[in-house]
LOKOLTI-212776 format. One line per 4 residues: their letters; for each residue x, y, z of C-alpha. Coordinates in nm, 4 decimals. Layout:
N
a) X,Y,Z; ...
//
This chain:
209
mpvs) 1.5460,10.9829,-4.4884; 1.4444,10.7274,-4.2225; 1.6520,10.4171,-4.2074; 1.4464,10.1034,-4.2590
gttp) 1.5233,9.7802,-4.0857; 1.3991,9.5177,-3.8481; 1.3369,9.5936,-3.4843; 1.6289,9.4615,-3.2802
rkrl) 1.5411,9.1487,-3.0855; 1.5123,9.1960,-2.7126; 1.8105,9.0503,-2.5320; 1.7062,8.7758,-2.2931
tree) 1.8040,8.7939,-1.9306; 2.0074,8.5060,-1.7909; 1.6960,8.3662,-1.6211; 1.4915,8.3917,-1.9420
sraq) 1.7662,8.2272,-2.1450; 1.7959,7.9446,-1.8942; 1.4188,7.8944,-1.8912; 1.4156,7.8852,-2.2714
trat) 1.6968,7.6295,-2.2789; 1.5195,7.4080,-2.0246; 1.1901,7.4309,-2.2139; 1.3581,7.3302,-2.5406
liav) 1.5429,7.0393,-2.3803; 1.2206,6.9182,-2.2164; 1.0315,6.9375,-2.5478; 1.3021,6.7459,-2.7367
grrh) 1.3486,6.5045,-2.4483; 0.9760,6.4332,-2.4561; 1.0019,6.3207,-2.8197; 1.3077,6.1050,-2.7519
flry) 1.1576,5.9362,-2.4447; 0.8404,5.8565,-2.6385; 1.0362,5.7071,-2.9269; 1.3222,5.5312,-2.7485
glgg) 1.2063,5.4963,-2.3883; 1.3973,5.6058,-2.0814; 1.6555,5.3298,-2.1276; 1.7083,5.3867,-2.4982
avae) 1.7205,5.7655,-2.5040; 2.0698,5.9213,-2.5114; 2.1355,6.2482,-2.3297; 2.3949,6.3671,-2.5806
kiae) 2.1597,6.3059,-2.8738; 1.8786,6.4939,-2.7004; 2.1093,6.7923,-2.6468; 2.2277,6.7783,-3.0084
dagy) 1.8743,6.7678,-3.1514; 1.7765,7.0557,-2.9234; 2.0635,7.2608,-3.0648; 2.2701,7.2658,-2.7476
srga) 2.5916,7.1153,-2.6222; 2.6095,6.8200,-2.3863; 2.7240,7.0651,-2.1194; 2.4065,7.2719,-2.1601
lysn) 2.1948,6.9700,-2.0764; 2.4018,6.8805,-1.7713; 2.4035,7.2400,-1.6485; 2.0221,7.2372,-1.6454
fdgk) 1.9575,6.8772,-1.5409; 2.1486,6.6233,-1.3369; 2.1233,6.3821,-1.6277; 1.8839,6.1888,-1.8467
edlf) 1.6748,6.0646,-1.5552; 1.6351,6.4164,-1.4173; 1.5236,6.5386,-1.7607; 1.2712,6.2557,-1.7814
vavi) 1.1240,6.3526,-1.4437; 1.1005,6.7136,-1.5667; 0.9007,6.5889,-1.8672; 0.6632,6.4054,-1.6322
heeq) 0.6285,6.7171,-1.4171; 0.5289,6.9188,-1.7221; 0.2822,6.6551,-1.8392; 0.1097,6.6432,-1.5013
arhl) 0.0924,7.0223,-1.4788; -0.0655,7.0405,-1.8242; -0.3245,6.7766,-1.7365; -0.4098,6.9550,-1.4124
nvfr) -0.4639,7.2826,-1.5983; -0.7028,7.1077,-1.8379; -0.9065,6.9627,-1.5512; -0.9191,7.2948,-1.3667
slln) -1.0323,7.4763,-1.6807; -1.3121,7.2253,-1.7327; -1.4453,7.2838,-1.3832; -1.4106,7.6605,-1.3998
eeps) -1.5966,7.6873,-1.7296; -1.9045,7.4844,-1.6266; -2.1405,7.5925,-1.3445; -2.3673,7.2844,-1.3517
gkkr) -2.2602,7.0125,-1.1053; -2.3966,6.7348,-1.3249; -2.2254,6.8650,-1.6402; -1.9000,6.9269,-1.4536
lkkm) -1.9029,6.5659,-1.3380; -1.9572,6.4323,-1.6898; -1.6840,6.6537,-1.8339; -1.4412,6.5392,-1.5652
rdai) -1.5291,6.1745,-1.6265; -1.4746,6.2076,-2.0016; -1.1498,6.4022,-1.9570; -1.0097,6.1348,-1.7235
adlm) -1.1085,5.8608,-1.9695; -0.9406,6.0553,-2.2512; -0.6205,6.1042,-2.0499; -0.5952,5.7457,-1.9316
tdhd) -0.6319,5.6132,-2.2866; -0.3949,5.8700,-2.4384; -0.1029,5.6875,-2.6003; 0.1653,5.9336,-2.4920
wivf) 0.0571,5.9369,-2.1277; 0.0319,5.5570,-2.1154; 0.3905,5.5303,-2.2386; 0.5247,5.7979,-2.0050
raef) 0.3491,5.6571,-1.7001; 0.4613,5.3002,-1.7788; 0.8217,5.4159,-1.8343; 0.8064,5.6060,-1.5065
evga) 0.6857,5.2961,-1.3208; 0.9546,5.0727,-1.4697; 1.2201,5.3331,-1.3934; 1.0973,5.3556,-1.0344
lrse) 1.1352,4.9796,-0.9949; 1.4951,4.9905,-1.1168; 1.6275,5.3169,-0.9761; 1.5926,5.4420,-0.6197
rirq) 1.6350,5.7973,-0.7418; 1.3464,5.7657,-0.9866; 1.1398,5.5842,-0.7244; 1.1739,5.8821,-0.4926
sfve) 1.0641,6.1143,-0.7734; 0.7711,5.8838,-0.8490; 0.6610,5.8904,-0.4841; 0.6814,6.2710,-0.4702
lhrq) 0.4901,6.3180,-0.7959; 0.2324,6.0580,-0.6990; 0.1680,6.2383,-0.3706; 0.1315,6.5666,-0.5582
qlrd) -0.1058,6.4029,-0.8040; -0.3182,6.2758,-0.5154; -0.3262,6.6208,-0.3549; -0.4191,6.7962,-0.6779
gsel) -0.6701,6.5317,-0.7780; -0.8318,6.5340,-0.4351; -0.8840,6.9095,-0.4601; -1.0576,6.8630,-0.7945
ikdl) -1.2898,6.5984,-0.6502; -1.3614,6.8135,-0.3438; -1.4559,7.0906,-0.5846; -1.6984,6.8566,-0.7614
lrsp) -1.8468,6.7422,-0.4304; -1.9304,7.0998,-0.3305; -2.2324,7.0618,-0.5579; -2.5294,6.9069,-0.3716
evts) -2.5992,6.7047,-0.6871; -2.2736,6.5091,-0.6638; -2.2015,6.2240,-0.4224; -1.9078,5.9855,-0.3912
rlkp) -1.8725,5.6355,-0.2486; -1.5129,5.7132,-0.1504; -1.3139,5.9905,0.0116; -1.1532,6.2188,-0.2524
edfi) -0.8031,6.0782,-0.1839; -0.9227,5.7193,-0.2172; -1.1199,5.7994,-0.5304; -0.8127,5.9449,-0.7018
tvii) -0.5963,5.6502,-0.5944; -0.8421,5.4005,-0.7406; -0.9186,5.5850,-1.0634; -0.5536,5.6624,-1.1446
nlah) -0.4116,5.3183,-1.0816; -0.6939,5.0950,-1.2038; -0.7595,5.3029,-1.5137; -0.3896,5.3173,-1.6022
glav) -0.3467,4.9419,-1.5560; -0.6444,4.8785,-1.7818; -0.5119,5.1195,-2.0448; -0.1668,4.9563,-2.0467
tqri) -0.3247,4.6125,-2.0885; -0.5337,4.7434,-2.3779; -0.2231,4.8729,-2.5547; -0.0596,4.5335,-2.5206
lgte) -0.3635,4.3299,-2.6250; -0.4579,4.5530,-2.9150; -0.7798,4.4495,-3.0865; -0.8688,4.1993,-2.8131
lsqk) -0.9619,4.4982,-2.5980; -1.0378,4.8066,-2.8043; -0.9518,5.1579,-2.6969; -1.3213,5.2451,-2.7228
ntrs) -1.4181,4.9651,-2.4834; -1.1369,5.0601,-2.2471; -1.2571,5.4189,-2.2401; -1.6114,5.2964,-2.1704
liqs) -1.4899,5.0761,-1.8832; -1.3038,5.3681,-1.7250; -1.6164,5.5820,-1.7519; -1.8206,5.3037,-1.5888
lfdh) -1.5684,5.2791,-1.3041; -1.5907,5.6544,-1.2564; -1.9716,5.6451,-1.2527; -1.9682,5.3644,-0.9968
liss) -1.7501,5.5613,-0.7567; -1.9003,5.9089,-0.7967; -2.2381,6.0109,-0.9355; -2.4921,6.2931,-0.9641
a) -2.8523,6.3010,-0.8530
//
């Protein structure tokens, strides 16, 4: 008679286990940083809520600040994948431009990203280590964003008033500043109006025939 039972779970390699631990700590850290901020979050509590020891966190990250930067890395990678997918799925230059404009407006008015970006900026002003990480990630964001804009500009329908690098610099920083102000002002400047202003800025800098 055959013996019934569950299929034994595959044993993870050391690399797989480490990657799983890091992913869990980043996911839990993300929630803590959103709720408590970089200053208020506690490394030991993050590890505990993730189901790991304090040592597990410090064996994967140099500390709370390093974990926060890892969260930002993951956020930026996810956003980049969304933008790339939008461009790959749409052959029309005019429609690609509109989808990119709307996606940027959505991102810049997203509550979580506003908080993360603002926390990152404040941290960079207070910590040289975080400032260096901010500079590195900002440069990467400019490189990635410039490639996306260059892709858009390959269509003869699309023209830009600025070089791709300058366009990304303007749209990231002005749109983020506007979004942060909206969050502070509340009803005095609605999220809908903020999104519309970001779209108008985008249309002013790059357009389709």
